[in-house]
N, C-alpha and C positions, 0 to 999 in steps of 0.2 A: 504494500500500500504506500502511495506517495505521501510525502510530508504535508501536513496541514498548516504549516507556518504561514501567517499572513504576510504577503510580499508587496502589497500595494492596493490601490483603489481604482475604480473605473470612473473616468470622467467622460461624459458625453460631449462630443465636439459641438461647439456653438457655431452654426453656419450663418453667413449673411443671408442666404436663402432661407425663408421661414419654413422650417420643417415641422411636421407634426410631433407632438410630445411622445417620445419613444417610451417613457416611463409607464404610460398606460398600457402599451402593447406588452411590455415586459411583465407587468403585474398580471395581465390576463393570461399570458403564457405560463407563468409560475403557478397560478391558481389551477389551471387546467392540468398541468403536470402533477401537482399535488393530489388532485382528485383521482387521476389515473393510478398514481403510485399507492394511494390509500387502498385501492382494490387489491393490489399485489400484497399489501401488508395484512389485509384482513384475514382472520381465521376462517370465516365463511365468505369466500369470494362471491358466491352466487347471490347471497343476500345483500352484500355490499353493492354489487352492480345494480340490483333492483332499486336500492335506496338512492343511488347517485346518478342513475341513467339520465333522467330529465335535466338535472343540473349540468351534467357533462355535455349533453347535447346543446344546451344553451351556451355554455362557455366555448364549445367547439365552433359554433357559428360566429360568435364574437371574435374569437381568435383568428378564424379564417378571414373575416373581413379586415382585421388589422393587418394580416400578412399580405392580402391582395392589394390593399390600398398602399401598403409599403412598397410593393413591387412597382406600382404605377408611379409613386412618388420618386423612386430611385431612377426610373426611366426619364423623368422630367426635370429632376433637380440638377443643379450644377454642382461640380465637385468643389470641396473646400479649397480656398486659396492655399497654395503650397507653403507660403511663408507661415501661415497659421497652423499648418499641420505639423511642421517640423520643430516648432518652438513650444515647449522644450523638446529636446531630442527623445524619440521613443522608438522601440524596436519594431513596431508595426501598428497598423490601425485596427481598431476593434470593429468588426462588421456585425450586422444583425444576426447572420447565421451563427457566427462564433458565440455571440452572447446568448443565443437560444440554447446552445450546447451547455453553456454555464448554468442556465436556468434549469435545464433537465438534470444536470449533475446535483444541483442544490436540492431539487425535489426528491431525488432518489435516496438522499441521505436522511430524509425526515422520517421519524417514527410515526406510527398511527396516532399516538397521543399528541403529537406536535401539529397535526393537521387539523386546523380549526374549520370544520365544514360549515358551521353556522356563520362564521365571518365571511367565508367565500360565497355562501348563498346570498348574504345581504349585499355583497358587492356586485352581484349580477344585475344589470339594469332591467327595469320593467318597461322601459320605453323601447323605441325602435333601434335596430342595429344599423346605425347611420354613420357614414364616414365622409369627410370632406377634404378637398384640396383646393387651395387658391394659388394659381400659378400665373406669373407674368411672362409673356413671350415677346421680347423686345423687337425681334425681326418683324413681327406683324403688329407691334404695338397693341397687343391683345391680352386682356386679363381673363383667364379661364377659371370658372368656378365648377369644379367637378364634384358631384355628389353621388355616393354609392349607397343604395338602400335596398335591403333584401325584400323581394316579393312585391315591390311597389307597382310593377306592371299589372298585377292582378287586383290591385286595390284602387278603385276609381276615386274614392274619397281622398286617400293619401296622395294620389297623383295630382288631383285638383288643387290640393293645398300646396303642393310643391310648385305648380305653375303660378299660383297666386303669390307665393313667397318670392319667387324669382322676379316677378313683375314689380313688386313693391320694394324689393331690396336693392334695386339698381342704384339709388342715391347712396346707400351704405357702401356698396362696392366701390363707387366713385371716390368716396372719402378714404377708404382703405387703400386704394391705388395711389392716391397722393401721399398718404402718410407712410405706407410701408415700402413703396417702390419709387416714389418721387415722380410719378407719371401724370400727364395731363391728356385729356381727350382720347383715352384708350378705348378700343372696342371691348365689349363685354360679351362673353359667351358662356352659356350654362349648359352642362351636359349631365345626364342622369344615367347611372349604371345600375343594372339589376343582375347580380351574380347568379340568380336562379333562372334567367332566361337562356334558352338554347339559341334563339335567333333574335337579332336586334329589331326593335320597332322604330325604324329610322324616321318615319313620318311623325312619330310622337317624341323623337329625340331621346329614346330609351335604348341604351346599348347593352349588348351581351358581352361577356368576357371574351368570347371568340372573335369579336370585332374590335378589340382594343388597339390593334395595329392601325386600323383606319381612323379611329377616334383620336388617339394620341399622336400618331405619326411616327411610331417607333417600331420597326420590324422586329418580330420575335417576342414582343411583350405579351400578346395574347396566349401564345403557347406557354410562356413562363407562368402567367397567372393561372391558367388552367391546370398546369402541373402542380402548382402550389396547392390549389383547391383539392385535387385528387389525392395528393400525398397526405394532407392534413386529415381528410376524411378517412383515409385508409388507416392512419395511426389511431384515430378514435375507435374505429370499428374493431381493430385488433385488441384494443384495451377492453372493449365491452363483450366481445364474443367469447364463448366457450369453445373447447376443442371440437365438439360435435357441430357447432354452428359454423366453424370455419370450413367444414366439409360440405356445408350447404350454402355456399357463397352466393349463389344467384338469388335465393330467397332473402338472405340477409341484406344484400345490396338494395333490393327493392324496399325492404322495410326501413332501412336507415335513410334512404332518400326521401321516403314519405314522411318520416319523423322530422327530418331537417326542414322540409317544406312546411309542415304543420307548425313547427316552432317559429319559422320566419314569418308565416302568415299571422300568427298570434302577435308577434312582435310588431309587424307593420300596422296592425289594427290599432296599436297604441300610439301611432305617429301623432306628434303635436307639431306646432309651428316651429319648434326648435329642432334643428337638424342633428344635434349631437345628443349625448346622454345627459 
């Protein structure tokens, strides 16, 4: 076993480009990892799975959204300035993927008594799984507001509220553009992504993950986002399934997909005019 001596601390890089708060993503990933690990630690794993199944599905959808919006953000964000990266000198940069491995390692060292399920349950939002990016593209003098909301295409009420919000929020984005980016007279573009869509509804400006290349203009982004979605769902399914269920993969895949859609539908029904949690 390697030494557990504390050798340093993790400092998140502060970019001039306004990135989303990674601490929220880290907390979601840690809570999900702790829930899955608690199943492995439980004397009666079958009962523990039944107890935590809905909670794990809720966190898995939230975690999935954080990872997908992070992939989109990575494709659009500029790299930190070199001078800021090398001062003070460091052996290497910490990436999201590396930090997620750190989170998993922390979770696997927790004992069952150390995993506070009640706290984790309280931290799960009751509102919509909504994620936002605000990006300025100087070449087009365009400020893009990208909103990702699970199941919104199937909810006419939530979709109508989003259309109204984008209409009335234009003066707010104009002020943000001047204050955060120092821009004047920029074009504003609003885009809505629904990760549960198989095909985009272009006429309604609702995009599926499969069409992210076209929406964002970054080749390969759609495949990367879909691969992230598949990998995360496979990880959760493996944590919930028993050995016999793994031998009945087709039935399990259908059940899990239905549960994810039901969970996201319930979440979307709680949509308010606020786009975050």
